[in-house]
N, C-alpha and C positions, 0 to 999 in steps of 0.2 A: 596501497596494495600494488603489486607489479602491474596488474592490468590497467590501473588508472594512468600509468605513464604512457599507455598506448592510446592517447586521445586521437580523435579523428583528424587532428592536424599533424599527427606524427604516427601513422599506422602502417609502417612498411610491411609488416607481416600480413596484416589484413589485406592490404592492397595487392601484395604479391599473390596471396591465395585466391582472392576474388578475381584478379586479372587472369590468373592461370585457368580458373574455372570458366571464365568468359571466353577465353581463347579456345578452350577445348570445345565449348558449345559451338562456337563459330566454325570450327573445323570438323564438326560432327564427331567429336572424340567419343569413342565407345565407352571409356571409363566413366564419363559423365552421363552419357545417355543410358548406361546400363541401370536397370532398376535396383533400388536398394535391397538389402537382404530380406527385409520383411515382405518384399513384393516379388521374390524370385518365382519362376515357374508360371508367371502370369496371374498369380494370386492377387485378389483384391484386398487382402488383409492389410489393414492400416498399421502404422507404427503403434507399438504398445508403450505404456508408461515406462516400462523397463528399458525399451529401446532409447527413448528420449533421454532419460536420466543417465543411461550409460554413455551416451554421446556427450553429455554436458558435465558429468561428474569429473572432478579433478581440475577444473579451470581455476585460474588464479585471481579472478576478479569478482565472482559471485559464489558465496558459500551455499551449497545445496545440501539439505538434510536428506538422509535416506528416506525414501517414500514420499518425497515432495509431491504435492498434488499436480497431476498432469492429465489433460484431456486432449484427445485427438478427434477432431470433427472434420472429416474429409481432409481438405488441404489446410485447415486451420489448426495450429497446435497452441495450446494454452498451458502455461506453467505458473505456479505460485511460488514465490520466494519469501520466506519469513526471515525476521531479524536482519533486515537490510536497511541501511540509511536511505531515507527518501527526501532528504533535505535539498539535494541538488538535482534539478530536472535534467540538466545536460549530462551529468554523470549517469543517471538512470538510463537515458537514451543510449549512451555508449555501451553500458553493460548489456542492454538488451540486444544491441547490434552484434556484440561479440558472442553472445549466446546463440543468436541466429546463425552467425558464421560457423560456429562449431557444429551446430546441428546440420547445416547444409554440407559441410565437409564430410561428415559421417554418413549421411543419407541424402545424396544429391537428388533434387527433384521431389523431396518428400513433403514440402509445404509451400504454400503461397503466402500465408500470413503467420507470423510467430508473435504471439501475445503473451506478455509477461506481467504478472501482477506482483508488485513489491509491497510487503508489509513491514512495519517497524514495531518492535515490541514496546517501545516507549509510548506509541500511539496506536494501540491495537484496533481502534475503530476507524482508522484512516488508512487508505491504500492509494497506490498510484498504478495505473494500467498503461503499459507501453506496448505499442503495436508496430511491428516491423514488416514491411513488404519485401518478399524475396526479389521481386522485379526491380525494386529500387537499389538493393544491394548489388545486383548484377549490372545495373546502369552505372553505378559508381565504379565498379570494377572495370567496366569497359571505357571509362573516362567520359561518359556522356553527361554526368552530373558531378558537381563538386562535393567535397565533404560537407560543406555548409548546406547544400541542397539535400543531401542525404539525411542529415539530422533534422532538417525542417520537415521532411516527409515522414519522419517517425512520429506518430501521434502519441500524445500524453493526455490521460484523463485522470483527474484526481477524484477519488471517492471519499467523502467524509460525512459524518453524521451532521444533521442540521444544528445550527447554533440555538441557544436558548430562545433568542428573539424569533427565529424562524419557527421553532417548535411550538411556541406559545402564542404566536401572533394572533390567531383567530379564536383563542379559547378564553372563556370567562375565568374569573378568579377561582371559583369552585371547581371548574373543570381542570384548571392547572393543579389544584391541590389533589385532585383525584388521579392525576397522571402517575404518581408514585414512580419517579424516574430512577430510584436507586437500584443498583444491581443486587442480586441475591448473594449472600455470603456472610462473612464475619461482621459482627457489630451492626447488623441490619437496623435494629431499633434506634441505636444512637445516630446512625447516618441518616435515618429518616427524620429524626428530630432536627438535625442540622439543616436538612433540605427544607423542612417546613419553616424554619426560622428565616432562611434565605428568601423563600417564596413570600413570606409576610412582608419583609423589608422591601423586596422588589415591587410588590403590589402597591406599596405606599409611596413609590417613586424615589426610593433611596438607592444610591450607587452601591451595589454589592458585587461589582465586577471582580475585584481582587479576591473577595471571599468565595465567589463562585468558582473562580479558577482553582483555588486551593481545594474546594470541595470536589471538583471534577478530578483533580489529581488523586485525591483520596479514593474516589470511585475506581479510577484506573488501577490503583494498587490492589484493590480487592478483586477487580476483574481479572488481573494478571497474576493474582496470588502472590504478590510481593508483600507479605505480611510483616516483614522485619521493620518497616518504617511506618507502620500504621499509626502508632501512638504519636510519633512526631507530626504526621500529617493531620491527625485530629487536633493537636495543639495549635498548629498554624491556622487551621480553618476556624477554630474557636476564637483565636486572637483577631483574625480579620473580621469576624462577625461582631466581636466586641467593639472594634473600631468603628464599624458601621453603625452600631447601636448608639455609640456616643454622639453621633451626628443626627440621630433619629429621635429626638425628644418627643415624647407623647405617643410613641408607637409601642404597642404591647406585643411582644413576641412570645407566644405560648410555648410551653414545653410539650403540649399535646395538641393533636389536631382537633380535639373536641372541646377544648377549654379556652375561653377568652381570646378568640381570634379577632385580630384587628380587621375591620372591614374598610 
């Protein structure tokens, strides 16, 4: 995307805009010191979600859906961005910096912290939270910190569900069975049967990592309603379980939670 070419190692537009804003502040420039429209007349009314989205819509580096979740808490503005790649931490930081820049241009002095949470449709349970301080943007614009320092000051926090090992660490076998980790939706009984088979094998010490990954991919398809590939995902999961069973001689994997469970 065009915005990606504006990395912080080659951001003349960002530098020009931020330096200009910093110079205006240093000279007590009225255009910068003037309250943003939402605060005209001395009103304490904060920015609205529509104000924020209006300032950020149409950028070339982050696609924002109409009605994207926005909250304004004093001088902290939070935005949620869906369907955005979260694979590259540095790119996420740059995207958040550019959004903060756009918001600061439209509404000078409107925030101290801009926080952006990125979600990726392929991994709906995982997200990355990026936090940008306006003071650090201005320090970069004034030449007091480098682009490297600016990126280092942008915090990144990854939020993800616990792994199976973390989730089941302190539970007994029976408690694990009672967790019922499948999501609601299509083929619930069949998915529960696959889950119970995996749990049985894992409880007996067999490696079911590959089968578990396939099962979780199946669960994600149901969670995100991508039903077109469910049958293919079922087949892959069953194949992986069969491969694990071939290595698990003497282990009985029941088709029901109430019949013939291996202890």
